[in-house]
C-alpha positions as CSV (number, residue, x, y, z in Angstrom):
1,X,124.5,78.6,40.6
2,X,124.7,79.5,44.2
3,X,122.9,77.2,46.4
4,X,121.5,78.9,49.4
5,X,120.0,77.1,52.4
6,X,116.7,78.4,53.6
7,X,116.7,79.5,57.2
8,X,113.9,77.0,58.2
9,X,116.2,74.2,56.7
10,X,119.2,75.5,58.3
11,X,117.5,75.7,61.7
12,X,116.3,72.1,61.3
13,X,119.7,71.0,60.3
14,X,121.4,72.5,63.6
15,X,118.7,71.1,65.7
16,X,118.9,67.6,64.3
17,X,122.5,67.3,63.8
18,X,124.7,68.4,66.8
19,X,128.1,68.7,64.9
20,X,126.4,71.7,62.8
21,X,125.2,73.2,66.0
22,X,128.7,73.2,67.2
23,X,130.0,74.5,63.7
24,X,127.6,77.5,63.7
25,X,128.5,78.6,67.3
26,X,131.7,77.8,67.1
27,X,132.6,79.8,63.7
28,X,130.6,82.8,65.0
29,X,132.2,82.9,68.4
30,X,135.7,82.0,67.3
31,X,135.8,84.6,64.6
32,X,135.1,87.4,67.1
33,X,137.0,85.8,69.9
34,X,140.3,86.0,67.6
35,X,139.7,89.5,66.7
36,X,138.6,91.1,70.0
37,X,141.2,89.2,72.3
38,X,144.2,91.3,72.5
39,X,147.5,89.7,70.9
40,X,149.2,87.7,73.7
41,X,146.5,87.8,76.1
42,X,146.1,84.2,76.2
43,X,148.5,82.1,78.3
44,X,151.9,81.6,77.0
45,X,151.0,83.2,73.6
46,X,154.5,84.9,73.4
47,X,156.1,81.5,73.8
48,X,153.9,79.7,71.5
49,X,154.2,82.3,68.8
50,X,157.8,82.0,68.7
51,X,157.7,78.3,68.7
52,X,155.2,78.3,65.8
53,X,157.2,80.9,63.9
54,X,160.4,79.0,64.3
55,X,158.6,75.8,63.1
56,X,157.5,77.7,59.8
57,X,161.2,78.0,59.3
58,X,161.6,74.5,59.6
59,X,163.1,74.5,63.2
60,X,161.9,71.4,64.5
61,X,163.9,71.6,67.4
62,X,165.5,74.3,69.3
63,X,169.0,75.0,70.1
64,X,170.7,74.1,73.5
65,X,169.4,77.3,75.1
66,X,165.8,76.7,74.2
67,X,165.9,79.4,71.6
68,X,164.5,79.8,67.8
69,X,166.1,82.2,65.2
70,X,163.5,84.1,64.1
71,X,162.9,88.1,62.7
72,X,163.7,90.6,65.3
73,X,160.3,92.3,65.0
74,X,158.4,89.0,65.5
75,X,160.3,88.3,68.6
76,X,159.7,91.8,69.7
77,X,155.9,91.9,68.9
78,X,154.6,91.3,72.2
79,X,156.5,94.7,73.4
80,X,153.6,96.5,71.8
81,X,151.1,95.2,74.1
82,X,151.7,96.1,77.6
83,X,149.6,94.1,79.9
84,X,149.6,96.7,82.7
85,X,148.1,98.9,80.0
86,X,145.8,96.6,78.2
87,X,144.1,95.0,81.6
88,X,143.0,98.4,82.5
89,X,140.8,99.0,79.5
90,X,143.1,100.8,77.3
91,X,143.3,98.6,74.1
92,X,141.9,99.8,70.6
93,X,142.3,98.3,67.1
94,X,144.6,101.3,66.6
95,X,147.5,99.8,67.3
96,X,147.0,97.1,65.0
97,X,146.5,99.5,62.3
98,X,150.0,100.9,63.3
99,X,151.6,97.7,63.1
100,X,150.1,96.4,59.9
101,X,152.4,98.5,57.9
102,X,155.3,97.0,59.2
103,X,157.2,94.5,56.8
104,X,159.0,91.3,58.6
105,X,162.7,92.0,59.4
106,X,165.2,90.5,57.6
107,X,167.7,90.8,60.8
108,X,166.8,87.6,63.2
109,X,167.6,86.9,66.6
110,X,167.7,84.0,68.8
111,X,164.6,83.8,71.1
112,X,163.6,82.1,73.9
113,X,160.5,79.9,74.0
114,X,160.0,77.5,77.0
115,X,158.0,74.9,74.6
116,X,160.9,73.2,72.8
117,X,160.1,70.0,74.2
118,X,156.4,70.2,73.0
119,X,155.6,68.2,70.1
120,X,155.9,70.2,66.8
121,X,152.8,68.7,65.6
122,X,151.0,70.9,67.8
123,X,152.4,74.1,65.9
124,X,151.6,72.9,62.6
125,X,148.2,74.9,61.8
126,X,150.1,78.1,63.3
127,X,153.0,77.8,61.3
128,X,151.1,77.2,58.0
129,X,149.2,80.7,58.8
130,X,152.5,82.3,59.5
131,X,154.0,80.9,56.4
132,X,151.0,82.3,54.3
133,X,151.3,85.8,55.7
134,X,155.2,85.6,54.9
135,X,154.4,84.7,51.2
136,X,152.0,87.4,51.0
137,X,154.7,89.9,52.4
138,X,152.5,90.7,55.3
139,X,153.4,92.3,58.8
140,X,154.4,90.3,61.8
141,X,151.1,91.4,63.5
142,X,149.1,89.9,60.4
143,X,151.0,86.7,60.7
144,X,149.9,86.3,64.4
145,X,146.3,86.7,63.5
146,X,146.7,84.2,60.8
147,X,148.4,81.8,63.1
148,X,145.3,82.1,65.4
149,X,142.8,81.7,62.7
150,X,144.4,78.6,61.3
151,X,144.3,77.5,64.7
152,X,140.9,78.0,65.2
153,X,139.8,76.5,62.1
154,X,141.8,73.3,62.3
155,X,140.5,73.0,66.0
156,X,136.8,73.4,64.6
157,X,137.3,71.0,61.9
158,X,138.7,68.2,64.3
159,X,135.9,68.7,66.7
160,X,133.1,68.8,64.1
161,X,134.2,65.3,62.9
162,X,134.6,64.0,66.7
163,X,131.0,64.9,67.3
164,X,129.8,63.3,64.0
165,X,131.7,60.1,64.7
166,X,130.5,60.0,68.0
167,X,127.8,57.1,68.4
168,X,126.5,58.8,71.5
169,X,127.2,61.7,73.7
170,X,127.3,63.9,71.2
171,X,126.0,66.9,73.2
172,X,128.6,66.4,75.8
173,X,131.4,67.1,73.0
174,X,129.4,70.2,71.9
175,X,129.1,71.5,75.3
176,X,132.7,70.6,76.3
177,X,134.2,72.2,72.9
178,X,132.0,75.5,73.6
179,X,133.2,76.0,77.0
180,X,134.4,79.6,77.1
181,X,138.0,78.1,78.2
182,X,137.8,75.8,75.1
183,X,137.0,78.7,72.5
184,X,139.6,80.7,74.4
185,X,142.2,78.3,73.7
186,X,141.0,77.2,69.8
187,X,141.3,81.3,69.0
188,X,144.9,81.5,70.2
189,X,148.3,80.7,69.0
190,X,148.7,78.1,71.6
191,X,149.1,74.5,70.6
192,X,146.4,73.7,73.4
193,X,143.9,74.1,70.7
194,X,145.2,71.0,68.9
195,X,145.9,69.1,72.3
196,X,142.2,69.4,73.2
197,X,140.6,69.1,70.0
198,X,143.0,66.0,69.3
199,X,142.0,64.1,72.4
200,X,138.2,64.8,71.8
201,X,138.8,63.4,68.8
202,X,140.5,60.3,70.0
203,X,137.8,59.7,72.8
204,X,135.2,59.8,70.1
205,X,137.0,57.7,68.0
206,X,137.4,55.1,70.8
207,X,133.5,55.2,71.4
208,X,133.0,54.9,67.6
209,X,134.9,51.6,67.0
210,X,133.6,50.4,70.4
211,X,130.5,49.7,68.7
212,X,131.6,47.8,65.8
213,X,131.2,43.8,65.7
214,X,134.7,43.3,64.6
215,X,137.8,45.7,63.9
216,X,139.7,45.1,60.6
217,X,143.3,46.1,60.0
218,X,142.4,49.4,58.7
219,X,140.6,50.3,61.6
220,X,143.4,49.2,63.7
221,X,145.7,51.3,61.7
222,X,143.5,54.5,61.9
223,X,143.3,54.1,65.9
224,X,147.0,53.8,66.2
225,X,147.9,56.6,63.7
226,X,145.2,58.9,65.9
227,X,146.8,58.1,69.1
228,X,150.4,58.8,67.8
229,X,149.0,61.9,66.2
230,X,147.4,63.4,69.1
231,X,147.9,62.0,72.5
232,X,151.3,63.4,72.7
233,X,150.6,67.1,71.2
234,X,151.2,68.2,74.9
235,X,152.8,66.5,77.7
236,X,150.4,64.7,80.5
237,X,148.0,62.8,78.7
238,X,149.5,59.6,78.0
239,X,147.1,57.6,80.1
240,X,144.5,58.4,77.3
241,X,146.3,55.2,75.8
242,X,144.3,53.2,78.4
243,X,141.0,53.9,76.5
244,X,142.3,51.3,74.1
245,X,141.0,48.9,76.7
246,X,137.4,50.2,75.9
247,X,137.7,48.1,72.8
248,X,136.3,44.5,73.4
249,X,138.7,41.3,72.9
250,X,135.7,39.8,70.8
251,X,136.3,42.7,68.3
252,X,139.7,41.3,67.6
253,X,138.8,37.8,66.8
254,X,141.4,36.5,68.9
255,X,143.5,37.3,72.1
256,X,146.8,37.4,70.0
257,X,145.7,40.1,67.7
258,X,144.3,42.1,70.7
259,X,147.6,42.1,73.0
260,X,149.6,42.7,69.7
261,X,147.8,45.6,68.9
262,X,148.0,46.9,72.4
263,X,151.5,46.5,72.6
264,X,152.4,48.1,69.4
265,X,150.6,51.1,69.8
266,X,151.7,51.5,73.3
267,X,155.3,50.7,72.4
268,X,155.2,53.0,69.6
269,X,153.6,56.0,71.7
270,X,156.7,55.4,74.2
271,X,159.2,55.6,71.2
272,X,157.9,59.0,70.5
273,X,157.5,60.1,74.0
274,X,161.2,59.3,74.4
275,X,162.4,60.8,71.2
276,X,160.5,64.2,72.3
277,X,162.4,64.3,75.8
278,X,165.6,63.4,74.1
279,X,166.0,66.7,72.3
280,X,164.0,68.7,75.0
281,X,167.2,70.1,77.1
282,X,164.8,69.5,80.1
283,X,168.0,70.7,82.5
284,X,167.2,74.2,80.8
285,X,163.4,73.9,80.6
286,X,163.1,77.0,82.8
287,X,165.7,79.7,82.8
288,X,167.2,79.7,86.5
289,X,167.0,83.3,87.0
290,X,163.4,83.5,86.3
291,X,161.8,80.8,88.4
292,X,163.5,78.8,91.3
293,X,162.8,75.3,90.3
294,X,165.0,72.4,90.1
295,X,163.2,69.3,88.2
296,X,165.8,66.6,89.1
297,X,165.9,67.8,92.8
298,X,162.0,67.7,93.1
299,X,161.8,64.6,91.2
300,X,164.2,62.9,93.7
301,X,162.2,64.5,96.5
302,X,159.0,62.8,95.1
303,X,160.5,59.5,94.9
304,X,161.9,59.6,98.6
305,X,158.7,61.0,99.9
306,X,155.9,59.4,98.0
307,X,153.2,59.8,100.8
308,X,154.3,63.5,101.3
309,X,153.6,64.0,97.7
310,X,150.3,62.0,97.7
311,X,149.0,64.2,100.5
312,X,150.0,67.4,98.9
313,X,148.3,66.2,95.7
314,X,145.0,65.2,97.3
315,X,145.2,68.5,99.6
316,X,145.5,70.6,96.4
317,X,142.6,68.9,94.4
318,X,140.2,69.1,97.9
319,X,140.7,72.6,98.6
320,X,140.8,74.2,95.0
321,X,138.4,71.8,93.0
322,X,135.6,74.5,92.6
323,X,138.4,77.0,91.7
324,X,139.9,74.5,89.1
325,X,136.5,73.8,87.7
326,X,135.7,77.8,87.3
327,X,139.2,78.0,85.5
328,X,138.1,74.9,83.3
329,X,134.8,76.3,82.6
330,X,136.4,79.5,81.6
331,X,138.8,82.2,82.8
332,X,140.2,84.6,80.0
333,X,143.5,86.7,79.3
334,X,146.2,85.0,81.8
335,X,143.7,83.7,84.3
336,X,142.9,87.5,85.3
337,X,139.4,87.7,83.6
338,X,136.7,86.0,85.4
339,X,133.0,85.5,84.2
340,X,130.3,86.4,86.5
341,X,130.3,83.9,89.7
342,X,126.7,83.0,89.1
343,X,127.4,81.9,85.4
344,X,129.8,79.3,86.3
345,X,126.6,77.7,88.6
346,X,124.6,78.0,85.4
347,X,127.3,76.4,83.0
348,X,127.7,73.4,85.7
349,X,123.8,73.0,86.2
350,X,123.2,73.0,82.2
351,X,126.2,70.3,81.8
352,X,124.5,68.0,84.5
353,X,121.4,68.4,82.5
354,X,123.1,67.2,79.5
355,X,124.2,64.3,81.2
356,X,121.3,63.1,83.1
357,X,118.7,63.9,80.3
358,X,120.4,64.1,77.3
359,X,120.6,60.6,75.6
360,X,118.3,58.3,74.2
361,X,120.8,55.3,74.4
362,X,123.9,54.9,76.3
363,X,125.8,51.3,75.0
364,X,128.5,51.5,77.8
365,X,129.0,49.0,80.3
366,X,129.9,49.5,83.8
367,X,133.5,48.0,83.4
368,X,134.1,50.6,80.5
369,X,132.6,53.7,82.7
370,X,135.1,52.4,85.6
371,X,138.0,52.3,83.0
372,X,137.1,55.9,81.7
373,X,136.8,57.0,85.3
374,X,140.3,55.7,85.9
375,X,141.9,57.4,82.8
376,X,140.5,60.8,83.8
377,X,141.6,60.5,87.5
378,X,145.1,59.2,86.5
379,X,145.3,61.8,84.0
380,X,144.6,64.7,86.8
381,X,147.2,63.0,88.9
382,X,149.8,63.0,86.4
383,X,149.4,66.9,85.2
384,X,149.5,67.5,88.9
385,X,152.8,65.7,89.1
386,X,154.4,67.3,86.1
387,X,153.5,71.0,87.6
388,X,154.9,69.9,91.0
389,X,158.1,68.8,89.5
390,X,158.5,71.4,86.8
391,X,156.7,74.5,88.2
392,X,157.2,74.1,92.0
393,X,160.3,75.0,94.2
394,X,161.9,71.9,95.9
395,X,160.3,70.4,98.8
396,X,157.6,73.1,98.8
397,X,154.2,71.8,100.1
398,X,152.1,73.9,98.0
399,X,151.6,72.8,94.3
400,X,152.1,75.5,91.8
401,X,151.3,75.9,88.1
402,X,148.1,74.2,87.9
403,X,145.4,75.7,85.6
404,X,142.1,74.7,85.0
405,X,142.7,74.5,81.1
406,X,145.0,71.5,81.7
407,X,141.8,69.6,82.6
408,X,139.7,70.3,79.2
409,X,140.4,67.2,77.5
410,X,139.0,64.9,80.2
411,X,135.9,66.9,80.8
412,X,134.1,64.5,78.1
413,X,135.5,61.4,80.1
414,X,133.8,62.5,83.6
415,X,130.5,63.3,81.5
416,X,130.5,59.8,80.0
417,X,130.9,58.1,83.0
418,X,127.7,59.5,84.4
419,X,125.8,59.6,81.2
420,X,122.3,58.7,81.7
421,X,119.8,57.1,79.3
422,X,116.9,59.4,79.1
423,X,114.1,60.6,76.1
424,X,115.2,63.4,74.5
425,X,112.9,65.8,73.9
426,X,112.9,69.0,71.3
427,X,112.6,71.6,74.0
428,X,115.9,70.3,75.3
429,X,117.3,71.0,72.1
430,X,115.9,74.5,71.7
431,X,117.2,75.2,75.5
432,X,120.6,74.1,74.2
433,X,120.4,76.7,71.5
434,X,119.6,79.2,73.7
435,X,122.0,78.4,76.2
436,X,124.8,78.4,73.6
437,X,123.6,82.0,72.6
438,X,123.8,83.4,75.9
439,X,127.2,81.7,76.8
440,X,128.6,83.3,73.5
441,X,127.1,86.8,74.2
442,X,128.3,86.8,77.9
443,X,131.9,85.6,77.1
444,X,132.4,88.2,74.4
445,X,131.0,90.9,76.2
446,X,132.9,90.1,79.2
447,X,136.3,90.6,77.1
448,X,135.2,93.4,75.4
449,X,134.4,95.3,78.5
450,X,137.7,94.3,80.0
451,X,140.1,95.5,77.5
452,X,138.2,98.1,75.6
453,X,136.2,100.3,78.5
454,X,138.8,101.9,80.8
455,X,138.3,101.3,84.3
456,X,136.9,103.8,86.7
457,X,137.8,103.7,90.3
458,X,135.7,104.2,93.5
459,X,136.8,106.7,96.3
460,X,138.1,109.9,94.4
461,X,139.3,111.2,97.9
462,X,141.5,109.0,99.5
463,X,141.9,108.2,103.3
464,X,145.6,108.2,103.7
465,X,146.9,105.0,105.0
466,X,149.9,104.1,107.4
467,X,152.8,102.7,105.3
468,X,156.1,101.1,106.8
469,X,158.7,100.3,104.4
470,X,162.0,99.1,104.7
471,X,163.5,101.7,102.5
472,X,162.5,105.4,102.0
473,X,160.1,106.7,99.2
474,X,158.0,109.7,98.3
475,X,154.1,109.3,98.1
476,X,152.0,111.2,96.0
477,X,148.5,111.7,95.5
478,X,146.7,111.7,92.3
479,X,143.0,111.0,91.6
480,X,142.4,108.9,94.7
481,X,145.6,107.1,94.1
482,X,148.7,107.0,96.1
483,X,151.7,106.8,93.9
484,X,155.1,105.6,95.5
485,X,158.2,106.4,93.4
486,X,160.3,103.8,91.6
487,X,162.7,102.1,93.8
488,X,165.6,99.5,93.8
489,X,166.0,96.9,96.3
490,X,168.7,94.4,96.7
491,X,167.9,91.0,98.5
492,X,170.7,89.9,100.6
493,X,169.6,86.5,100.3
494,X,167.0,84.1,99.0
495,X,165.4,84.3,102.4
496,X,165.3,88.3,102.7
497,X,162.3,89.9,104.8
498,X,159.3,91.1,102.7
499,X,160.2,94.5,100.9
500,X,157.5,96.3,102.4
501,X,154.6,95.7,104.8
502,X,151.3,97.7,104.6
503,X,149.3,98.3,107.8
504,X,146.0,99.5,106.8
505,X,142.2,99.3,106.2
506,X,139.8,99.5,103.2
507,X,142.4,99.1,100.5
508,X,141.0,98.3,97.1
509,X,144.0,96.9,96.0
510,X,147.9,97.3,95.3
511,X,149.4,97.1,91.9
512,X,153.1,97.2,91.0
513,X,155.7,96.1,88.2
514,X,158.8,94.3,88.6
515,X,161.8,94.0,86.1
516,X,163.9,90.9,87.1
517,X,167.3,90.2,86.3
518,X,166.8,88.7,82.8
519,X,164.8,91.4,81.8
520,X,161.3,90.3,82.1
521,X,158.8,92.6,83.6
522,X,156.1,91.0,85.8
523,X,153.1,92.8,86.6
524,X,151.0,92.3,90.0
525,X,147.9,93.4,91.4
526,X,146.6,92.6,94.8
527,X,142.8,92.7,95.1
528,X,142.1,90.4,98.0
529,X,142.4,87.2,96.3
530,X,145.1,84.8,95.6
531,X,145.5,83.2,92.3
532,X,143.0,80.2,92.8
533,X,140.3,82.6,94.4
534,X,140.9,82.0,97.8
535,X,140.7,84.7,100.5
536,X,144.1,86.4,101.4
537,X,146.0,85.3,104.4
538,X,148.3,87.6,106.7
539,X,151.5,86.3,104.3
540,X,151.0,86.2,100.7
541,X,153.9,85.6,98.1
542,X,153.5,87.8,95.2
543,X,153.1,85.2,92.8
544,X,150.1,83.7,94.4
545,X,148.3,87.1,93.8
546,X,145.7,87.3,91.0
547,X,146.5,90.0,88.6
548,X,143.1,91.1,87.8
549,X,142.4,94.7,88.2
550,X,138.8,94.4,87.4
551,X,138.0,92.5,90.4
552,X,138.9,95.4,92.7
553,X,135.4,96.5,92.5
554,X,134.1,93.2,94.1
555,X,136.5,94.0,97.0
556,X,136.7,97.4,97.8
557,X,134.8,96.9,101.0
558,X,137.3,94.3,102.4
559,X,139.6,95.5,105.5
560,X,143.5,94.6,104.5
561,X,145.3,94.6,107.8
562,X,149.1,93.6,108.4
563,X,149.0,92.6,104.8
564,X,152.9,91.4,103.8
565,X,153.4,91.6,99.9
566,X,156.3,89.6,99.4
567,X,157.9,89.3,95.7
568,X,159.3,86.1,94.5
569,X,162.6,85.1,95.8
570,X,163.5,83.7,92.4
571,X,166.1,86.3,91.7
572,X,168.0,88.4,94.1
573,X,167.6,92.1,92.5
574,X,164.4,93.6,91.4
575,X,163.5,97.1,90.1
576,X,160.0,98.3,91.2
577,X,157.9,100.6,89.6
578,X,154.8,102.0,89.0
579,X,153.9,101.0,92.5
580,X,149.9,102.7,93.1
581,X,147.7,102.0,96.1
582,X,144.1,102.2,95.0
583,X,141.8,103.5,97.9
C-alpha cells in the first residue's frame, strides 16, 4: 500500500524541520544542476573524472608519472566538449545522445591526473557510480553522469544528517549547503562535494557533542572516526582538528582522558597526512611544461622570507575579499559564469539576517566563538599558503590559484561566531522558502542562458582599430569580428616581449586559443576584467584574464588603450588559433 504525504503535511514538515527544507531543494536543484551543466564544465572535472575512474578499477594510487590506467575513450571524453564552443551557447543534448551509443573501450592508456595526492575516499561515490555504469554495459558518458549523481546523493545525505544533529544554527548549514557554489560542486565529479559536506558534518557533530553532559567511549570513537574520514578528504583543512577544543574538559571526567583523546586523534590524523603525502609524488605534482612552478623553491622562499609572504597574504585578502566572497557564493563553470551582481548582495544580506535573527537559543560561549573564529582564519591562511607554494611562480608577489570555493567549508564557522539569539517568527521561515525558490531559479536560469542560448554580439559594423604586431598576419572581417589568421611564435627566452600589442578604443573583447607544448589547449577571452573581477591595468598577463564571453556585453563601452596581451611564459612555444577581436 502506497503512503502519500498530503501537501499540507509536507509543507508543515519542511517549515518545521530545516533538514527537510534542505532535502527538498537540494534534490530538485541538484537533479537539474547535474543534467543541464555540460560535462567537464565544473572546475577540474576532467582530472577528477580520471582519478575516480582509476579508483573504480582499484588504482588507489597513481603511477610515478601521476597517471591512471583507464579506457581510452573515457580519457578522451572531454575532447567532445570544447569549452570555446560551449561557452558561446552552442551546447545541446544532441551530443549526449550521440555519445550514449559508444561502449567503454577495451584498450587502455595512462592518463594524467594532478589529483593523485588527494585522499581516495573523496572519489568513492563517483567510483561506485562509474562501476554501476560499467556493470550495466553503458557508455563512458553515462558513467560520467552516474558519477555526478552518486556524488550529489552522498553529499545531500551527509548534509541532511549534519543539519539534523546540529543542536543550533541549523539554518546556517541549510543556507551554506544551498549556496549556488555548493550545489555546483555537489552536482559534479569533483571530490569537493565530499570535502565540503564532510566538513559540514564534522562541524555539526562537534556542536552536537558539545551539548552533552559527559562523553562516553563510543562518543569519542565516533568523533575520532569522522575526523579521520572527512578532515583530510582534501588538503588544507587540518585546522578543523582544533574544533575538538570546543568540547569541554568536564565532559571527559578527568584531564588524562581529555588530553589522551586529543593526542590520539591528532596523531592518527597526522599519520594519515604523512601517508597521503608519501605516495603523492609531489615533485611531479604539476607537469613542468604546463605551469612554471617549483614547490620546493617556493617553500624555501617562504621559510627565508616569512614577513614578505605575510604581506602577500594580507594584501591578497584585503584587495580581493569581495571577489572571493562572490566566488564562494557562486560562480559557475570554470569561474567564468557569474550571477547578476545585485544577487550576491541579496545572498549576503539574507545570510546576515539568518545569523542575526534566526535562532531561539545559542548555547555557545565566548571562548568557543573565539576558537571557531581562529580555526576559520587559520584555514584561510593555510589554503592561501598551499596555493602560493603549488600554484604560484617562485618569488612572485602575486598569489595565484585561489578560488572562492575553497572557503565553502568555513562559511558555517564564520556564521557560528556571530550567531545571535533572537525569537524566530514563522514569517522568517516562509521568507526562507521564498528565498531558496528564487536562488534555485536564478542559478539554473543563469546556467541555461549561458550554455544553451547562442550569444549575439553588438556592433554589426566594426570600426577598424590599429593593430600592431611583432609578426605579420592577415585580418579578415566577418559579422563585425576581426579574425587574425593562425600564427606560430617561438619565444627566445622565458622573459620575451609580449606577442602583440593592441592600441585601440571601444573593443568589446579579444578571444584566442593556444596549444602549448604538452598538447593542452588553453582558451582566453579578454573582456575588461581580470580573473578576480578587478579592472584591467596596462599590462596584464593572459593567465589573469577571466574567460567569460557572456560578460562582454557589460563592458562593450569600456575603452582599452595600449592594452598588452601577454600569454603565460610557462613554455617556450605557442600556436595561436581562433584569434578574434570583438567590436
